[in-house]
C-alpha positions as CSV (number, residue, x, y, z in Angstrom):
1,M,227.6,268.9,-57.2
2,K,231.4,269.3,-56.5
3,A,233.0,266.8,-54.1
4,K,234.1,269.4,-51.6
5,Y,230.6,270.5,-51.0
6,I,229.2,267.0,-50.7
7,L,231.9,265.7,-48.5
8,S,231.7,268.3,-45.8
9,F,228.6,266.7,-44.5
10,A,229.1,264.5,-41.4
11,L,226.2,262.4,-40.2
12,A,225.4,263.1,-36.6
13,G,225.8,260.0,-34.4
14,S,227.6,258.0,-37.0
15,A,231.1,257.3,-38.5
16,L,229.7,257.7,-42.1
17,L,232.1,260.5,-43.3
18,A,233.7,258.6,-46.1
19,G,236.5,260.2,-48.2
20,C,236.3,260.3,-52.0
21,K,239.3,258.6,-53.7
22,K,240.2,261.7,-55.6
23,D,240.7,263.5,-52.2
24,F,242.6,260.7,-50.3
25,L,245.4,258.6,-51.4
26,D,244.5,255.5,-49.3
27,A,241.8,253.4,-50.8
28,Q,240.5,252.8,-47.2
29,P,242.0,255.8,-45.1
30,T,242.2,254.8,-41.5
31,Q,240.8,258.0,-40.2
32,F,237.4,257.3,-41.8
33,T,234.9,254.4,-41.9
34,T,234.2,253.6,-45.6
35,P,230.9,252.3,-46.8
36,E,232.6,249.0,-47.6
37,Q,233.8,248.7,-44.0
38,L,230.6,249.7,-42.5
39,A,228.7,247.3,-44.8
40,G,230.8,244.4,-43.5
41,A,230.0,245.5,-39.9
42,A,226.4,246.0,-40.6
43,A,226.1,242.6,-42.0
44,Q,227.1,241.2,-38.6
45,D,225.0,243.7,-36.6
46,P,222.2,245.5,-38.7
47,N,221.6,247.8,-35.7
48,L,224.9,249.5,-36.3
49,L,223.2,251.7,-38.9
50,N,220.7,253.1,-36.5
51,G,223.0,256.0,-35.7
52,S,223.3,256.8,-39.4
53,V,219.6,257.1,-39.9
54,A,219.3,259.1,-36.7
55,G,221.8,261.4,-38.2
56,L,219.5,262.2,-41.1
57,Y,216.7,263.1,-38.7
58,T,219.0,265.3,-36.5
59,T,220.0,267.2,-39.6
60,M,216.4,268.2,-40.0
61,F,216.6,270.6,-37.1
62,N,220.2,271.4,-36.4
63,V,221.6,274.9,-36.9
64,G,223.8,275.6,-39.9
65,V,222.9,272.6,-41.9
66,G,222.4,274.7,-44.9
67,G,226.0,275.6,-45.0
68,T,225.7,279.1,-43.6
69,T,226.0,281.0,-40.3
70,G,222.7,282.8,-40.8
71,H,220.0,282.9,-38.2
72,D,217.6,281.6,-40.8
73,D,219.6,278.3,-41.3
74,F,218.1,275.4,-39.2
75,G,216.8,272.7,-41.3
76,Q,213.3,271.8,-42.5
77,K,211.5,274.4,-40.4
78,A,213.8,277.1,-41.8
79,V,212.7,276.1,-45.3
80,D,209.1,276.1,-44.2
81,I,209.4,279.8,-43.4
82,Y,211.0,280.4,-46.8
83,T,208.1,278.8,-48.6
84,D,205.4,280.3,-46.5
85,M,206.9,283.7,-47.3
86,L,207.2,283.0,-51.0
87,Q,203.6,281.8,-51.1
88,S,202.9,285.0,-49.1
89,D,200.4,283.8,-46.5
90,M,203.2,284.4,-44.0
91,V,204.2,288.1,-43.7
92,L,207.5,289.5,-42.5
93,G,206.1,292.3,-40.3
94,A,209.2,294.4,-39.9
95,L,212.9,294.8,-40.9
96,N,214.6,295.4,-37.6
97,Y,217.1,292.5,-38.0
98,G,216.8,291.8,-41.7
99,W,216.4,288.0,-41.6
100,Y,214.1,286.9,-44.4
101,S,214.0,290.3,-46.1
102,G,215.6,288.8,-49.2
103,V,212.9,286.2,-49.3
104,A,210.1,288.6,-48.6
105,R,211.3,291.0,-51.4
106,Y,211.7,288.0,-53.8
107,Q,215.4,288.9,-54.2
108,A,216.5,285.4,-53.1
109,T,214.6,283.8,-56.0
110,T,216.1,286.1,-58.6
111,D,219.7,286.5,-57.4
112,F,221.5,283.1,-57.4
113,T,224.4,284.6,-55.3
114,L,222.5,285.1,-52.2
115,N,222.8,282.7,-49.2
116,A,219.1,282.3,-49.2
117,A,219.2,280.8,-52.6
118,Y,222.0,278.4,-51.5
119,M,220.9,277.3,-48.0
120,P,217.9,275.0,-49.1
121,W,220.0,273.5,-51.9
122,R,222.9,272.7,-49.6
123,Y,220.6,271.4,-46.9
124,F,218.7,269.0,-49.1
125,Y,221.8,267.7,-51.0
126,R,223.4,266.9,-47.6
127,Q,220.3,264.8,-46.8
128,I,220.6,263.1,-50.2
129,Y,224.3,262.4,-49.6
130,G,223.5,260.8,-46.2
131,A,220.7,258.7,-47.5
132,N,222.9,257.6,-50.4
133,T,225.6,256.5,-48.0
134,I,223.1,254.3,-46.1
135,I,221.7,252.9,-49.3
136,D,225.2,252.1,-50.7
137,V,226.1,250.3,-47.5
138,L,223.1,248.1,-47.8
139,G,224.1,247.2,-51.3
140,G,222.7,249.9,-53.5
141,Q,219.3,251.1,-54.6
142,D,218.4,247.9,-56.5
143,V,218.9,245.7,-53.4
144,T,216.1,244.6,-51.1
145,P,217.5,243.6,-47.7
146,T,216.1,240.4,-46.2
147,D,216.9,241.3,-42.5
148,P,214.0,243.2,-41.0
149,V,216.2,245.8,-39.4
150,N,218.0,246.5,-42.7
151,K,214.6,246.6,-44.6
152,A,213.4,249.3,-42.3
153,T,216.7,251.2,-42.6
154,M,216.6,251.1,-46.4
155,G,213.0,252.2,-46.4
156,Q,213.7,255.2,-44.2
157,A,216.8,256.1,-46.3
158,K,214.8,255.9,-49.6
159,A,212.1,258.0,-48.1
160,M,214.5,260.6,-46.9
161,R,216.2,260.8,-50.3
162,A,212.8,261.2,-51.9
163,Y,211.8,263.8,-49.5
164,A,214.9,265.8,-50.2
165,Y,214.5,265.6,-54.0
166,F,210.8,266.6,-53.7
167,Y,211.5,269.8,-51.9
168,L,214.3,270.5,-54.4
169,S,211.9,269.9,-57.2
170,Q,209.4,272.3,-55.7
171,L,211.9,275.1,-54.9
172,Y,214.2,274.9,-57.9
173,V,212.1,273.5,-60.8
174,K,209.4,275.9,-62.2
175,E,207.1,273.1,-63.6
176,Y,207.0,269.5,-64.5
177,G,205.9,270.3,-68.1
178,T,206.4,267.4,-70.5
179,G,208.8,265.6,-68.4
180,N,211.8,266.4,-70.8
181,E,212.8,269.6,-69.2
182,K,216.2,269.7,-67.6
183,A,215.8,269.9,-63.8
184,L,218.3,269.0,-61.1
185,P,221.5,266.9,-60.7
186,I,220.4,263.4,-59.7
187,Y,222.7,261.4,-57.3
188,T,221.8,257.8,-56.4
189,S,225.2,256.9,-55.0
190,I,228.0,258.6,-53.2
191,D,230.2,257.6,-56.1
192,D,228.3,259.9,-58.3
193,L,230.1,263.3,-58.6
194,N,229.4,266.4,-60.5
195,M,226.2,265.0,-62.2
196,P,224.5,267.0,-65.0
197,K,220.8,268.0,-64.6
198,G,218.5,265.0,-65.2
199,T,215.0,265.6,-66.6
200,T,211.9,266.2,-64.7
201,A,210.6,262.7,-65.7
202,Q,213.8,261.1,-64.4
203,L,213.5,263.1,-61.1
204,W,209.8,262.2,-60.6
205,N,210.4,258.6,-61.5
206,L,213.1,258.3,-59.0
207,M,211.1,259.9,-56.2
208,I,208.0,257.7,-56.9
209,D,210.2,254.6,-57.2
210,D,211.9,255.5,-53.8
211,L,208.7,256.2,-52.0
212,T,206.9,253.0,-53.5
213,D,209.9,251.0,-52.3
214,A,209.7,252.8,-48.9
215,V,206.1,252.0,-48.4
216,A,206.7,248.3,-49.0
217,L,209.9,248.1,-46.9
218,L,208.3,249.9,-44.0
219,D,205.5,247.5,-43.8
220,G,205.4,246.3,-40.2
221,F,208.0,248.6,-39.0
222,Q,207.3,250.0,-35.5
223,R,209.1,253.2,-34.9
224,T,210.5,254.1,-31.5
225,S,209.8,257.9,-31.9
226,K,207.9,260.2,-34.2
227,D,211.1,261.7,-35.7
228,Q,211.5,258.5,-37.7
229,I,209.6,257.8,-41.0
230,N,207.2,255.0,-40.8
231,Q,204.9,253.6,-43.6
232,N,202.2,256.2,-43.3
233,V,204.7,259.1,-43.5
234,A,206.2,257.5,-46.6
235,K,202.6,257.3,-48.0
236,G,202.2,261.0,-47.2
237,L,205.3,261.9,-49.0
238,L,204.4,259.8,-52.1
239,S,200.9,261.6,-52.1
240,Y,202.6,264.9,-52.3
241,V,205.0,263.7,-55.1
242,L,202.2,262.3,-57.2
243,A,199.9,265.3,-56.6
244,A,202.6,267.6,-57.7
245,R,202.9,265.8,-61.2
246,G,199.2,265.6,-61.2
247,T,198.0,263.1,-63.9
248,Q,194.6,261.5,-63.4
249,Q,196.3,258.3,-62.6
250,D,198.4,260.1,-60.0
251,W,195.4,261.5,-58.3
252,Q,193.8,258.1,-58.2
253,Q,196.7,256.9,-56.2
254,V,196.6,260.0,-54.1
255,E,193.0,259.3,-53.2
256,T,193.9,255.7,-52.1
257,L,197.1,256.7,-50.1
258,T,195.4,259.6,-48.3
259,A,192.4,257.4,-47.4
260,D,194.9,255.0,-45.7
261,I,196.3,257.9,-43.7
262,V,192.9,259.2,-42.7
263,A,191.9,255.8,-41.5
264,A,195.1,255.6,-39.4
265,Y,195.2,259.0,-37.8
266,P,192.7,261.4,-36.2
267,K,192.4,265.0,-37.3
268,T,193.6,267.8,-35.0
269,T,190.7,268.7,-32.6
270,A,189.2,272.0,-32.2
271,A,190.9,272.3,-28.8
272,Q,194.2,271.2,-30.2
273,A,193.9,273.8,-33.0
274,L,194.2,276.5,-30.4
275,G,196.5,274.5,-28.2
276,G,199.9,275.8,-29.2
277,F,201.1,273.1,-31.8
278,N,204.0,272.4,-29.4
279,N,203.7,268.8,-28.4
280,V,204.9,265.8,-30.5
281,S,202.5,263.6,-28.7
282,T,199.5,265.1,-30.2
283,P,197.8,262.2,-31.9
284,S,197.4,263.9,-35.3
285,W,201.2,264.6,-35.6
286,M,202.5,261.9,-37.9
287,W,206.1,263.1,-38.1
288,G,207.9,265.5,-35.7
289,V,210.6,265.8,-33.2
290,D,210.7,265.9,-29.4
291,I,212.9,268.9,-28.7
292,T,214.9,268.8,-25.4
293,L,217.4,271.0,-23.7
294,S,220.2,268.7,-24.7
295,Q,219.7,269.6,-28.3
296,G,220.7,273.1,-27.6
297,L,218.3,275.2,-29.7
298,D,217.7,278.8,-28.7
299,L,217.7,282.0,-30.7
300,I,218.4,280.3,-34.1
301,S,215.3,278.2,-34.4
302,W,211.9,278.0,-35.9
303,W,210.3,278.9,-32.6
304,G,212.7,281.9,-32.2
305,Q,211.6,283.2,-35.6
306,V,207.9,282.7,-35.3
307,D,206.8,282.7,-31.5
308,L,206.0,285.8,-29.6
309,F,206.5,283.8,-26.4
310,T,210.1,282.8,-27.2
311,Y,213.1,285.0,-26.6
312,S,214.2,285.8,-30.1
313,Y,213.3,287.6,-33.3
314,A,209.5,287.5,-33.4
315,W,209.4,288.9,-29.8
316,A,212.2,291.3,-30.3
317,G,210.7,293.1,-33.4
318,D,210.5,291.0,-36.5
319,P,207.0,289.5,-36.2
320,K,205.8,286.8,-38.6
321,T,202.1,287.3,-39.2
322,I,199.2,286.0,-41.3
323,D,198.5,287.8,-44.6
324,Q,195.6,290.3,-44.1
325,K,193.7,289.0,-47.1
326,L,193.8,285.5,-45.8
327,Y,192.8,286.6,-42.4
328,D,189.8,288.4,-43.8
329,A,188.9,285.3,-45.8
330,I,188.5,283.2,-42.6
331,R,184.8,283.1,-41.8
332,A,183.6,284.9,-38.6
333,D,182.3,281.5,-37.3
334,D,185.6,279.7,-37.8
335,I,187.5,279.0,-34.6
336,R,190.8,279.3,-36.5
337,K,190.3,283.0,-36.8
338,G,191.2,282.9,-33.0
339,Q,194.6,281.6,-33.8
340,F,195.7,285.2,-34.7
341,D,195.6,288.3,-32.9
342,P,192.9,290.5,-34.4
343,P,193.7,293.9,-35.9
344,N,193.3,297.1,-33.7
345,G,193.0,295.3,-30.4
346,G,193.3,291.9,-28.9
347,Y,196.3,290.7,-27.0
348,E,197.9,294.2,-26.8
349,S,195.4,295.0,-24.0
350,N,196.8,292.1,-21.9
351,P,198.6,293.3,-18.7
352,Q,201.7,291.3,-19.7
353,S,201.7,292.9,-23.1
354,I,201.4,296.4,-21.7
355,A,204.1,295.6,-19.3
356,N,206.4,294.5,-22.2
357,G,205.8,297.8,-24.0
358,Y,203.5,296.6,-26.7
359,A,201.1,299.3,-28.0
360,D,197.8,298.9,-30.0
361,G,198.6,297.3,-33.4
362,D,202.0,295.8,-32.5
363,M,200.7,292.3,-32.5
364,D,198.2,292.5,-35.2
365,Y,197.8,289.2,-37.1
366,M,200.5,287.4,-35.0
367,P,199.8,283.6,-34.5
368,I,199.7,284.0,-30.7
369,N,197.1,281.2,-30.3
370,K,198.4,278.8,-32.8
371,F,202.1,278.6,-32.1
372,Y,203.2,279.4,-28.5
373,A,205.6,278.1,-25.8
374,P,203.1,276.6,-23.1
375,E,204.0,279.1,-20.3
376,R,202.8,282.0,-22.6
377,I,205.3,284.5,-21.1
378,I,206.2,287.1,-23.8
379,G,209.8,286.5,-24.8
380,G,210.0,283.8,-22.0
381,Q,211.3,280.7,-23.7
382,R,215.0,281.1,-24.0
383,Q,216.1,277.4,-24.5
384,I,213.8,275.7,-26.8
385,T,211.9,272.7,-25.4
386,T,208.8,273.1,-27.6
387,D,208.5,270.4,-30.2
388,Q,208.4,270.7,-34.0
389,H,206.2,268.9,-36.5
390,Y,206.8,268.2,-40.0
391,M,203.6,266.4,-41.0
392,R,200.2,266.0,-39.6
393,A,197.1,264.0,-40.6
394,D,195.1,267.1,-41.4
395,E,197.1,267.6,-44.5
396,F,195.7,264.3,-46.0
397,Y,192.1,264.9,-45.0
398,L,192.3,268.0,-47.2
399,L,194.4,266.4,-49.9
400,N,191.9,263.5,-50.0
401,A,189.2,266.0,-50.6
402,E,191.2,267.7,-53.3
403,A,191.9,264.3,-55.0
404,K,188.2,263.5,-55.1
405,A,187.3,266.8,-56.5
406,R,190.0,266.4,-59.2
407,L,188.7,263.0,-60.1
408,G,185.1,264.3,-60.5
409,K,183.8,262.8,-57.3
410,E,182.4,266.1,-56.1
411,A,179.8,264.8,-53.8
412,D,182.4,262.7,-51.9
413,A,184.8,265.7,-51.8
414,K,182.2,267.9,-50.3
415,S,181.3,265.3,-47.8
416,I,185.0,264.9,-46.7
417,L,185.4,268.8,-46.6
418,T,182.2,269.3,-44.6
419,S,183.0,266.5,-42.1
420,Y,186.5,267.9,-41.7
421,L,185.3,271.5,-41.0
422,A,182.5,270.5,-38.8
423,D,184.2,271.4,-35.6
424,R,186.0,274.4,-37.0
425,I,183.1,276.2,-38.7
426,T,179.6,276.7,-37.1
427,N,177.8,276.8,-40.5
428,T,179.3,274.5,-43.2
429,G,176.1,274.6,-45.4
430,Y,177.7,276.8,-48.0
431,I,179.9,273.9,-49.2
432,N,176.9,272.0,-50.7
433,A,176.5,274.7,-53.4
434,L,180.1,274.5,-54.5
435,A,181.1,272.7,-57.8
436,G,184.0,272.6,-60.3
437,Q,186.6,275.3,-59.9
438,A,184.7,276.9,-57.0
439,L,185.0,273.7,-55.0
440,L,188.8,273.4,-55.7
441,D,189.2,276.9,-54.8
442,E,187.5,276.3,-51.4
443,I,189.6,273.3,-50.8
444,Y,192.8,275.4,-51.5
445,L,191.6,278.2,-49.2
446,Q,190.9,275.7,-46.4
447,T,194.3,274.2,-46.9
448,R,195.9,277.6,-46.6
449,I,193.9,278.3,-43.4
450,E,194.4,275.0,-41.7
451,L,198.1,274.7,-42.5
452,W,199.1,278.4,-42.0
453,G,202.7,278.6,-40.9
454,E,203.5,274.8,-41.4
455,G,205.2,275.1,-44.8
456,K,202.5,273.5,-46.9
457,A,200.8,276.3,-48.6
458,Y,203.7,276.7,-51.2
459,L,203.2,273.1,-52.3
460,A,199.4,273.8,-52.6
461,L,200.1,277.0,-54.6
462,K,202.1,275.0,-57.1
463,R,199.9,272.1,-57.6
464,N,196.8,274.4,-57.9
465,K,198.6,276.7,-60.3
466,A,197.4,279.6,-58.2
467,T,198.4,283.3,-58.0
468,V,199.8,285.2,-55.2
469,N,197.9,288.3,-54.1
470,R,199.5,289.9,-51.1
471,G,197.4,291.8,-48.4
472,D,198.0,295.3,-47.4
473,N,200.1,294.2,-44.3
474,H,203.0,293.1,-46.5
475,L,206.0,295.4,-46.8
476,F,206.7,294.6,-50.5
477,E,204.9,293.7,-53.7
478,V,201.4,294.6,-52.3
479,G,198.8,294.5,-55.0
480,V,201.1,292.8,-57.7
481,P,199.6,289.5,-58.9
482,I,202.3,286.8,-59.0
483,P,201.5,283.5,-60.7
484,Y,202.9,280.2,-59.4
485,S,205.1,280.1,-62.6
486,D,206.6,283.5,-62.1
487,E,210.4,283.4,-61.6
488,K,209.9,285.1,-58.3
489,I,208.3,281.9,-56.9
490,T,211.1,279.5,-57.6
491,F,214.7,279.6,-56.8
492,D,217.6,279.6,-59.4
493,I,220.3,276.9,-59.0
494,P,222.8,278.7,-56.6
495,Q,226.0,280.2,-57.8
496,A,228.1,277.7,-55.8
497,E,226.7,274.8,-57.8
498,V,227.0,276.7,-61.1
499,L,230.6,277.4,-60.4
500,N,231.6,274.1,-59.0
501,N,229.7,271.6,-61.1
502,P,231.3,271.8,-64.7
503,N,228.9,269.1,-65.9
504,L,225.7,270.8,-64.7
505,D,224.4,271.9,-68.1
506,K,225.8,269.1,-70.1
């Protein structure tokens, strides 16, 4: 990645904007704090790096962090919408404003010149640069700090670096294959510039090493807010990385890691499943952010793009809805069917909806009872104060069942799945008859249903090597089977990187 793209990243709340020597004549320019200077200060007071770590987390929800001015550029939750639309369980219901049309049409994944192909790349490499800066300050990736504060800081930085590489691996690498395939440029220090593509084996080894280190370094770390990565979040990320590679040994580790998480966190209750997904204090939320007025989020936000009860795009005419085939696959005795407005009726008959000019069919399949601002006033939330989550425990109840099934422990897998669904589905008896691929297919289906709109179905699509079959309420590609390995599912490396990294393919 060319220096001018990397160096534009300023960590919020910190002075970690360090100049590259090729760009500045002074070895230690006075207008910037270099890693060497900061390392010296941090040695005296480890808490000085707290602002640097906070900057990584702030980048996860800030507007424009993908290097564009688009209203679809707002960090991790922006990427979640991209992936949900590529996987196709989320439908772009209209084209009044045009955001996401390139993703919904699969243009963004086949045209490397589009901003939609660039935004995730820029966002995640900014996170990598920020994490590398912290790791360099603490002595480099081979150093294990002895100070407890610095240990936790290093653990968070390594976890954030692996998090960014993992999403890049899913979005820009078609398959792991043999491990020898050329994948992505790998940067482990801010001194690295214009790196060539590393192999998939090198990429996975780095992610696994980083997250294994993070789990150890974060042992005993007591975070002050849920936007920080703790040991269980690191275990969750490691579970996803291992499951994506998918060897039997990997799945054995996934089973153990997810069992640890299940033991530590409750699942989302039936009441919470219909409770708006808007409060970071929800016990099942493992990783998320408390959104406040001071953060200044409004139109350009995840809530603005998805929630009918927020003053923005979903309310104004570009609804995001559940795929009709997935909705139909939700059992009639499943409470989660109630998360979505039913076709040909439902919330359109509400007096408030009528007063806002909604006619029959306008809200069909919208997630009006899963994601909503608490006041439930159509178009009411102008400044965003509803919280965002990145990870919840339910993911790992389901991933634990998947791991058991893949390891041949089908009785245990069915027991976990039945127990998990017991307060969601009235009659779970059908699960007892499932075996082999049918059991894996049911776990995949329940993962899609439970985690709709949360950005996780794309990860499940890839590790299950599944095929997209869009329902009739999609605007594009209806009835066209698209396997996980199709070029439409994965982005090409964006034009900006191709043009500005002369070593990319060396």
